[in-house]
N, C-alpha and C positions, 0 to 999 in steps of 0.2 A: 240252833236248829234241833228239832226233836228227833225221836226215833222214827224209823220207817219200817214197814213190814216188807220182808223179802220172801218171795215164794220160790221154794226150791223145787226143782224138777228131778224126779227119779222114777225107777220102775214101779214105785208105789203111787205115783201120781195118777189122777183120774181126769175126767173131762173138766171139772171145775178148775183145776190147776192149769190145764192147757188153755182154757178160755181166759183165765186171769193173765197168763203170760202173753197171749195174743194181744190182749188189751194194752199191756205194757209196751209191746213192740209196735203198737199202732195198726194191728191187723184186724180186719173185720171178720170175726167168726161168730156163729150162733151155735147154741148147744145142740140143735137138731141137725146141724151140718154133718154129713157122713165123713168129711175129711177129719173131723175131730177124733173120731174113733180110729181112723187110719193113723193119725199122729200118735195116739196112745199106744196102739199096737206096735208101731215102728219103734217108739221109745222103749217099750218093754223088751222087744227083740234085741235092739242094740245094747241095752244094759245087760242082758243075759250073755252077750258076747264080750263084755268087759268094758264097754264105753261108760263114761260117767258124765252127766250133764249138770250136776249140782253147781259146779264152779265154772261151767262152760256155757254161759248164757248165749254168747254169739253163735256157738255151734248149734245150740238148740233153735235159735232164731232161723238159721239157715235151713235146718231140717223142716221147720214149719213152713218157711217160704217155698221150699221145694214141693211140699205136699199141696200147698195152695196154688202153686204155679206162678209165684211172683219173685222167684229167686233170680237175681241178676247174674249174668255170666261175666266174670271179671277177666278171664283169660281163656285161651284155647291151649290145651296140652298137645304139643306136636310130636314129641318123642321123649323117652327117658332111658337111662342106662344106670344100672346099679352093679357095683363090683364089691364083693364081700371076700375078705382075705383072712386066713388064719395061718400064721407063720410057725408058732411053737405052741405046745400044749398049755404052757403056763402064761402065755401072753393073751391079752384080749383080742377079739376079732376087730379088724379094721374094715370100715365100710366107706365107700365113696359113691356119690350119686351125681349124675349130670342130667339136667333137664333142659328141654327146649320148649319155650312157650311163645305164644303171640299175644301181646297186650296192645289193644287198639290196633294199629296197623304195623306195629314194630315187632320183630322177632328177637327174643332174648335167649341167651345161653347162660346157665348158671351151674357151677360145680360146687358141691358141698362134700367135705370129707374130713 
């Protein structure tokens, strides 16, 4: 199998990169579509906040699907609780999170800590 071209997405990306990625994801976008400029602007804003999409193609696909209006809703967030504890100055902070989500018709509780 030969080499393949991989298009990276970053704050330096423009419309052509967005359109190429849309094609890879099977999304129908045209260069004159105003949502393309919206995606470029959102990408630049998120990257200025510290997000990176070069190695997170699935996250970028979700961002595109949200802008286009085709993002699936996989779960409903019902509630969450986060506890952050610091015991001593020389010990790391401990954190624990509990979430409650509905997936399909079932409610799930998960604790991470």
